[in-house]
C-alpha positions in Angstrom: 45.2 82.9 -32.0 46.5 86.7 -31.5 44.2 89.5 -33.0 47.2 90.4 -35.6 47.1 86.6 -37.1 43.1 86.6 -36.9 43.2 89.7 -39.1 45.6 88.6 -41.3 44.1 85.1 -41.6 40.1 87.2 -41.8 41.9 89.4 -45.1 43.5 86.4 -47.0 39.8 85.0 -46.5 37.9 88.1 -47.8 40.6 88.2 -50.8 39.8 84.9 -51.7 36.3 85.0 -51.7 35.6 88.3 -53.0 38.5 89.8 -53.7 38.3 89.7 -57.5 34.9 91.7 -57.5 35.9 93.9 -54.8 39.1 94.3 -54.3 40.9 95.5 -51.0 37.2 96.0 -49.2 37.2 92.0 -49.4 40.1 92.1 -47.2 39.2 95.2 -44.9 35.6 93.1 -44.5 37.5 89.7 -43.8 39.9 91.1 -41.5 36.9 93.0 -39.4 35.0 89.4 -39.8 38.4 87.8 -38.3 38.1 89.9 -35.1 34.5 89.5 -34.1 34.8 86.1 -32.5 37.0 87.6 -29.9 34.6 90.0 -28.8 33.4 86.8 -26.2 36.5 88.9 -24.1 34.5 91.7 -23.2 32.4 88.4 -21.1 34.9 90.0 -18.5 33.8 93.4 -18.1 30.6 92.0 -17.5 30.4 88.6 -15.3 33.0 87.1 -12.8 36.2 85.7 -13.5 35.1 81.5 -13.9 31.8 82.3 -16.1 34.0 84.7 -18.5 36.5 81.7 -18.9 33.4 79.4 -19.6 32.3 82.0 -22.1 35.7 82.2 -24.1 36.3 80.9 -27.0 32.7 79.4 -26.9 29.6 80.4 -28.9 31.3 82.9 -31.0 34.1 80.7 -31.6 31.5 77.5 -32.8 29.8 76.5 -36.1 26.4 77.5 -34.7 27.9 81.5 -34.9 29.3 81.2 -38.1 26.0 79.4 -39.9 23.9 82.1 -38.1 25.7 85.1 -37.9 27.2 85.4 -41.1 23.4 86.6 -42.9 22.6 88.8 -40.0 25.8 90.5 -40.4 25.9 90.2 -44.6 22.2 92.3 -44.4 24.1 94.9 -41.7 26.8 95.9 -44.4 24.1 95.8 -47.2 22.7 98.8 -45.4 25.1 100.7 -46.7 27.5 99.1 -48.8 25.0 97.4 -52.0 27.1 96.7 -54.6 27.5 93.2 -53.2 24.2 90.3 -52.4 23.6 89.1 -49.3 24.7 86.0 -50.1 28.1 87.2 -51.7 28.4 88.8 -48.4 27.3 85.6 -46.3 29.8 83.6 -47.7 32.8 86.1 -46.7 31.9 86.2 -43.3 30.9 83.1 -43.1 34.2 81.0 -43.8 35.9 84.4 -42.1 34.2 83.3 -38.7 34.9 79.5 -39.5 38.7 80.0 -40.0 39.0 81.7 -37.2 37.8 79.0 -34.2 39.5 76.3 -36.5 42.7 78.1 -36.2 42.4 78.7 -32.6 41.3 74.5 -32.0 45.0 74.1 -32.2 46.2 76.5 -29.4 46.5 75.1 -25.5 42.7 77.0 -25.0 41.0 75.4 -28.1 37.3 76.4 -29.2 34.3 75.2 -28.3 33.3 74.4 -32.0 30.5 71.9 -32.0 28.8 74.6 -29.2 26.0 74.1 -27.2 27.8 70.4 -27.4 30.3 70.5 -24.6 33.5 69.6 -26.1 36.2 72.1 -26.6 38.6 71.3 -29.0 42.2 71.7 -28.1 44.8 70.2 -30.3 48.1 72.1 -28.6 50.0 72.3 -31.7 51.1 75.8 -32.0 51.2 78.9 -29.2 49.0 81.5 -29.1 51.3 84.0 -31.3 54.0 82.2 -33.2 56.1 84.3 -35.8 56.6 81.6 -38.1 52.7 81.3 -39.0 52.0 85.1 -38.9 54.8 86.6 -40.4 55.3 85.2 -43.4 51.2 85.2 -44.2 51.1 89.1 -43.7 53.8 89.5 -46.0 51.6 87.6 -48.8 48.5 89.5 -47.9 50.6 92.9 -47.9 52.0 91.9 -51.1 48.4 90.3 -52.8 46.8 94.0 -51.5 48.8 96.3 -53.4 48.4 94.5 -56.5 45.4 95.7 -58.5 42.2 93.4 -58.1 41.8 91.4 -61.5 45.8 90.4 -61.4 47.2 87.0 -61.3 50.0 88.0 -58.9 47.3 89.3 -56.5 45.4 85.9 -56.3 49.1 84.4 -56.3 50.2 85.6 -53.7 47.0 85.7 -51.3 46.7 81.5 -52.1 50.9 81.5 -51.1 49.8 82.9 -47.7 46.8 80.5 -47.4 49.1 77.8 -48.3 52.5 78.6 -46.4 50.4 78.9 -43.3 48.1 76.2 -43.5 51.2 73.7 -44.8 53.0 75.4 -40.9 50.2 74.1 -39.2 50.2 71.0 -40.6 53.8 70.4 -39.5 53.1 71.5 -35.8 51.1 68.2 -35.5 54.1 66.4 -36.8 56.4 68.2 -34.2 54.0 67.4 -32.0 54.1 64.2 -32.9 57.9 63.9 -32.9 58.2 65.5 -29.4 55.7 63.5 -27.6 57.5 60.4 -28.7 60.8 62.0 -27.5 59.2 62.4 -23.9 56.9 59.1 -23.5 60.8 57.8 -24.6 62.2 59.7 -21.6 59.5 58.4 -18.9 60.1 55.1 -19.7 63.6 55.2 -19.3 63.3 57.2 -16.3 61.2 54.3 -15.0 58.2 56.9 -13.8 54.9 55.7 -13.7 51.8 58.4 -15.1 48.1 58.3 -16.1 48.4 61.0 -18.5 50.9 62.8 -20.9 50.2 65.8 -22.8 52.7 67.8 -24.7 52.1 71.7 -26.2 54.9 74.4 -28.1 56.7 76.7 -25.8 56.3 80.4 -26.2 56.5 81.7 -29.6 57.8 78.6 -31.2 57.4 74.9 -31.9 61.2 73.9 -31.4 60.7 73.4 -27.6 58.3 71.7 -26.4 56.8 71.1 -22.8 54.9 68.0 -21.3 52.4 68.0 -18.1 53.1 64.6 -16.8 50.4 63.2 -14.5 51.3 60.5 -11.9 49.7 59.6 -8.2 49.9 62.4 -6.6 51.8 65.0 -8.8 51.9 66.8 -12.3 55.4 66.3 -13.7 56.7 69.5 -16.2 59.5 69.1 -18.7 61.1 70.8 -21.6 62.4 69.3 -25.1 64.3 71.4 -28.0 65.0 69.7 -31.2 68.2 70.1 -30.5 68.5 68.8 -27.3 71.3 66.9 -26.8 70.9 65.8 -22.9 68.5 63.3 -21.1 64.9 65.1 -20.8 64.4 66.0 -17.0 61.3 66.5 -15.2 59.9 68.3 -12.2 57.8 67.8 -9.9 54.8 69.6 -8.6 52.5 68.5 -6.1 49.0 68.1 -6.6 47.9 69.6 -3.0 44.0 69.4 -3.9 43.5 68.1 -0.1 44.3 71.4 0.3 41.1 72.8 -0.5 39.1 70.6 2.2 35.1 71.2 2.1 35.9 74.5 -1.2 36.3 71.5 -3.1 32.8 71.3 -3.4 31.7 74.2 -4.0 30.5 75.1 -7.2 33.3 77.9 -8.8 36.0 75.8 -7.8 34.5 72.8 -9.4 33.8 75.0 -12.5 37.5 75.8 -12.4 38.3 71.7 -12.3 36.2 71.3 -15.5 37.8 74.4 -17.0 41.3 72.9 -16.4 40.3 69.4 -17.5 41.5 68.5 -14.1 45.0 69.7 -14.5 45.6 71.9 -11.6 47.5 72.3 -8.6 46.7 74.5 -5.4 49.6 76.2 -3.8 49.7 78.3 -0.6 50.8 82.0 -0.4 51.0 84.4 2.5 48.4 82.3 4.0 46.0 82.1 0.6 44.9 79.5 -1.3 45.8 79.8 -5.0 44.3 77.7 -8.0 46.8 77.0 -10.8 46.0 76.3 -14.1 48.5 73.6 -15.5 48.0 73.8 -19.2 49.6 77.0 -19.6 52.9 75.9 -17.7 54.8 78.9 -15.8 56.1 82.0 -16.7 59.8 80.3 -16.2 61.6 77.7 -17.1 63.9 77.3 -14.4 63.7 74.2 -11.8 62.7 75.8 -9.2 59.6 78.0 -11.0 56.6 78.2 -9.2 54.8 81.6 -11.0 52.1 80.3 -13.2 50.8 81.9 -16.4 47.5 81.3 -14.9 47.1 81.2 -11.0 43.6 82.5 -9.1 43.3 83.6 -6.0 40.5 81.6 -4.0 38.6 84.8 -2.4 36.1 83.4 0.3 34.2 86.2 1.5 32.4 86.7 5.2 29.2 84.8 4.1 31.3 81.7 2.8 30.6 82.7 -1.0 33.5 81.4 -3.1 35.3 84.2 -6.1 38.3 83.1 -8.1 40.4 86.4 -9.0 43.4 86.0 -11.6 46.4 86.6 -10.3 48.4 89.5 -11.9 51.2 88.9 -13.8 54.5 90.9 -14.1 56.2 92.5 -17.2 60.0 91.4 -15.4 58.9 87.7 -15.7 57.9 87.8 -19.4 61.1 89.7 -20.3 63.0 86.8 -18.3 61.2 84.4 -19.9 61.4 85.4 -23.5 65.4 85.4 -22.7 65.5 82.2 -21.2 63.4 80.4 -23.6 66.0 81.6 -26.4 68.5 79.8 -24.5 67.0 76.7 -23.8 65.7 76.6 -27.7 68.7 76.5 -28.7 69.6 72.9 -26.6 70.1 71.9 -23.1 
């Protein structure tokens, strides 16, 4: 999830663990702890694109990290804040650390909660930014923060925030199941033979859902809103995997295929090949859209070395997508 959401979650967890004892300092340390796992994004500044993608939401988003590093950060805090024991601080850091990847596991990217095992959990029930999850939660945390640490209202507001956010997260599983059923029904009615079907929410909401459908030679992308009155339509994107040629056997390409879980297409623009990660969809919901959210230029150096460079995204595309999404959410 986005940084603000993780800060809010961390603050609420910190309050639940030590709020009655140290007041707003528990929220402060919880908020800080809630952002620490995302420091793995710094890897993009010191390594190549593929390695950075492998590192993201890996080690720092694991149970191992939560267990091992909670006492370490607790020890650091006691160097200048000795009001509570290492045990108390360890408990706060552990819960702030572990709830971070559990929430992230519900997004499309997922987390390697069981690192070092190569198992990424990705339930794909919530977008990385979802106001319906974050804003009520934020309001409750702010209301709790304004109360005295021994106040019953403080505990009530904090618990309410945790209950509302967790309930909404649970409902997204139900919404996903409802959307999946509609996509499955549409594919059957249209006589489309497919190998695999995956669903995920579109940006900023859980009303409009997107489906990735794998067929023999192509991927289909379709959208379904709970307000739809017309049949679901699917747009086909050729896999074009053969365009890679011998490049498919290179280490970097093989690692990218693993990262994308095999959901990728290869496109060609201005004589250059691009690796498109299909899991995150497109920056447009128009039928002729070809601007994938995550597209990587396949660059081959003179000595045959393969590098992948993420293609930049324009602000105009993002603004246009928000406008189109709002219209599409209201139904087809």
